[in-house]
N, C-alpha and C positions, 0 to 999 in steps of 0.2 A: 530582383535582389539576389545577391550571392552571399553565402555564408562561408567565411574562411574559418576553419577549425585548426587550431595549433595545439598539438599535444606536446607539452613541455615537461621535461624532467630536470629538476634543480638539484644543486648540491645539498646534502643532508644538513638539517639545522638552520637553513636559510629562509624558512617560510615567511616570517614576518618581514624581513628585509625585501624579499622578492615581491611579496604582495604590495608593499609600498611602491617599489620600483615599477611594477607593471602598471599600476594605476597612474602613477606620475608619467610614465612613458606614453600611455594611451592619451591621457588628457592634455599633455603638453606637445606631443608630436603627432601621433596617428590621427587624432580627432580633427586636425587641421588639413588632412589630406583630402584631395578631390574624391568625392564619392563615398566618403565615410558616413555611415548611417547610425552606428551604435556598437556596443560591445558588452560581453559578459566575461567574467573570469570564474571558473569553477575549480574547486580544490577536491582532490580525491580523498575519500574517507579511508579506504583500504591502503592506499599508497601515498603516504604523506609528502613525498617529493614530486608528486604528479599534479599538473594543472592542465586545464583545458581553457584556452583563450579563444573566444568566439567573436569574430568581427563581422558585422554586416557591411557590405559594400554595394553600391548602386550597380556596378558592372564588374566582371572579372578583371578587365583591363585596369580599372581603378586601383586594384591591388597589384596585379602582376606587372603592369607597365608604369602607371603614374606614380604609385608609391614606391615600389621596389626600385624603380629607375631614378629616384630622386635622392638628394642628400639627406632627406628625412629618414630614409631607411637606415643609414649608418648612425644617425642620431638615436634612433630607436634601439638598435642593437647595442650601442654603447651603454644605454641605460639598463637593459635586461640581460644582455649577453653574458656578463660575468657570473651570473647565477646558474647558467646552463650546465648540466652534467653531461649532456650529449646534444647533438643537433636536434632541434625541434622537428616534428613531423607535421607538415602542412598539407591540408586538403581543402578543396572548395566544393560546396554543395549548392544545389538549386532546390526550390520547393516543388514537391509533387502535388500536394493538396493544400 
């Protein structure tokens, strides 16, 4: 399994609307993607405009090729993109233990 970690900074004061949008976007778009296994959204206590979206994928290619290369990626960005203060930082992780 691969863990995609997305560090997201949103526009100030948009927390409630963003939280609704990210859940809607994952449940209606990303969750239907090949290899999707689950997700969590975490909100920073110290930095109110910062979120971590963590998505579990079966393989790296399920995210980087299958999802990002599909029309669903544009659908996802249309839902959450308007809230971004800057481009999200995306990294992928594997389990060590």
